[in-house]
N, C-alpha and C positions, 0 to 999 in steps of 0.2 A: 191830760197827761193819763191821769190813774185811769181812764177809759180804755187806752190805746195800752198800759199794761197788761189791763183783763184779757186784753183780746188777744193779745200774744198767749199770752198763759195758756187759755180756752186752745187756742191753735196747737199748741204745744202737747196738749192734752192730747186734743184729735189723731194728733200726727202716730203719738206714742200708742193711743186705743186699735190704729192701724198699723202699727207693727204689729202687734200682739197679736191681732187677729191673722197677719199674715203667718206668723209664726206657727199659729196653732191649727192652721191648714197645712201647712206645710208638716208639722209632726204628726196630723191624722194621715196626709199622704202616704208619708215616710211607715206609717202602723199599717196601713193595708196591704202595702207593697211586700212588707218584713213576713207580714201573713201570708200574702200570694205564692211568693218564693218557696215558704212553708210547705204549703199544703202541696206545692209542685213537687218539691225536693222529696216528700212522704207518700205521693203516688209514684211518681219513678220508684223508690226503692220498693215498694209493693208491688210494682211491674216487674221489677228484676228478679225477687225474689222467690214470682210466681213464676220464672221463666218467661216471660214478657210476650207479648204478642197483638192480634190488632184488637179486639173485642173484650168488653167487661168480662163475658164469662172466662175466656180464656185467663187474664188475670187472676180470676179468682181459684182458677182452678190449677195445681201445682202437678208441674209432672213427675214430682217425687210423692205422690202420695200412696198409701199405703198401695193401692188398688191397682196405680200405674206399676211401683216396683213387682209385683206378680206377673205384670204383664211382659215385663222384660224378660222375667225368669222363664215364661212360656216361650217367647223369644227366639231364648239363647239356650232353648233345648233344654233346661233343666229338670230335675225331676220337680215338678209344681208341688207335688204332695209334700215331698222332706223341705221344700224352699218353706213352702208357706206357713207348716207347723212352724218352724224353726224362726220364722217372722214373728206370727203371732204370740208363739210361748215366749217372745223376747229373749231368746237364747244368747244371743249375741250382746246383750244391754252391758253385761256388766265391763265385758269386754272391751267396746266404746269408750265408755266410763273411765276406764284404766289406762288407758290410752290417751285420752283426752287429761285426766289428770298430772300423769307422767309429762305432757307436755307444758303444761302449765309448770311444772315442778323444775323445767330447764331454761323458764322463759320463754315460752310461746304464748303471744296475749292474742295473736288475730293469723287469719291465715290468707294466703300460705305463707307457711314458715318452713325455711330449709335449713339443714346443717350440711353444709360440704366440709366433708372430713373434721367435722364439728365446729366449723365455723358458719354463723349463723349469719343468713340471709333474710330478712324478714319482707316478705310481698312479691309481686306479678311483676318483677323486673325482667329487662329483657336478656335476650340468649347471650349476648356478650358480655354482661356483668357477669355468667353463671360461667363462660367461657375464659374468664381472664383469671376467677379463682380457681377453676379445676387445670386449667395449662399450669400456674403456679404451682401448684399441689404435685402436678405430673412432673415438675423440673427439679420440684423440693426445694421451690425460692418462695414455699409460704411464709407468712410473717403474722406474729402478731401484733408489727406497728404496721398501723394506718396509712403512713406516709408510704409506707412499699408499695399502695395500690395507684393507681391511676386517680387521676384528680377526681375523673366521675365518679370513682368507687368511695374517695376520701369522703366526699358531702354527704354520704351517709354511716361513716364510722368517726369521723371528727369531732361531734357532741355527744357525749355519755351520757346524756340525759334524753338521747333521742337517736339511738343507735340502730338504723335498719341494716347496719353491715357491721358485727363486730368479728374482729378478725381472730380475736383469741378463741382457742378450740374449744370445746367442751366433749366430755366423752357421753354419749349416744349410747343408751340399751336398746338395742330393737328387737329384743325378744318381743313377739307376736305381733311382729309387722310383717305386712305382703311385700318379699322381694323379687328381683326378677335383675338382671344381666349378669356376668362371669364371678365367680365366690375369688377369682384372682385378682380382680379388679383392684389399680393401686388407689382411686378415689372411692366415697360411697357418699351418697347425697340419701338425705333422708327426710321425706315432706310429712309435712302434720298440715292436713286439709281437710276439707269441708266440700259436701257435693252440692249444696245451695249458695256456696259461697261465689258470685262472680266474679271475683280475682281468682279463684281457685280454675275456673274455668277459662279465664284468660291464659292462666300459666300452663293448663294443660298441652298445647301445642310445643310449649318450649321447654316443657318436659319432653316432649314426644322428640326434642330437638338434639337435647343434651343426649339421650338414649340411643343415637342413632349415629350422630356425630361421634360419641365415642364407645362404642357399641363393644369396644373392648377394655375399658380403662374403669367402668363406672360401675359399681353395683349401687341399683336404689332400691330403697324401702321408702312402704307408702304407711303414715300411719295417721288413725283417726285426730280428729279434733273439731266435733261437730258446733259451731255457735247459737247454740241452740235457744238464746235468748232472741235473737235476731231472724234464726234460718229454722223456724219450726219442723220442715219435714228432714232436717238433715241428719238427725241420730237415727231414725227408722231407715233411712238411706243406707247410711253407715251399718247399721246393723245386717241389710238387705245384703251388700256386698261381701260381709263375711259368711253369711249362709251358701251365698254363692262359691265363697271359698271353700265350702266344704264338700263341695262336689267339683272342684278343681277347676272353678269358674272365675277365679277374683279379679283377672285383671280385664275379662270380656266385658265382666260387669260394672266394672269400673270405668272402662273408655266407653261402654255404651251410656252413663249417666251423665258423664261428662262432655258429649258428643251431641245431647240432646237437642241445645240449642240449633247445632249446623244442620242437624236432620231437618228442623221443620221448613 
């Protein structure tokens, strides 16, 4: 009888050991898979930030590097001597940094960030979201009450700790911003943006649709908010656009940078 008992304990020990081995193997597989996912995500971010493309050489060369910014200025028939000096001398660095600091002070944390008559909408939302807010402003029914908006918008304003839409308006100082649209417009849209941000690129056609749909009703302001920690070329791209503005071609330069992806 004692011998049988020892055999049973030995078998139990063996089963336990096998279970531990299986657990260790599973943990190792999960760890390897997690590392694989991390590497893939980082590679994708690098590809997007650099403009994307086919080969490794394309990924490493950003379409927004200074050399290319100067090339775009030439293509747009700017006075390249003045443009290049403006860019090389960091003439607009302070202006860009001031707009970024101001954006932070009014609650912008990422890009794109929009203020529609002061009501904050953070992200590359579809046109329908903007349309709802703009239509309410035009009708005089804009509200600080989240429940006054559609159930879709309510998803983004009901949680005070995670508000992508804040219907409580803020007064936004647009001094120094680039502007287009009629001064008599009833609705102002202020965008804080980053030329190297993939979500800003995604929002560009939406902004274009807003301006075409509400050409008599929306006054649009563009302000700079380069996310320099993750978009290393965004600062100089913003400066370049202001150098182009000195020659009356901000919007041509703006459109050029936001359509580089579709032009490839």
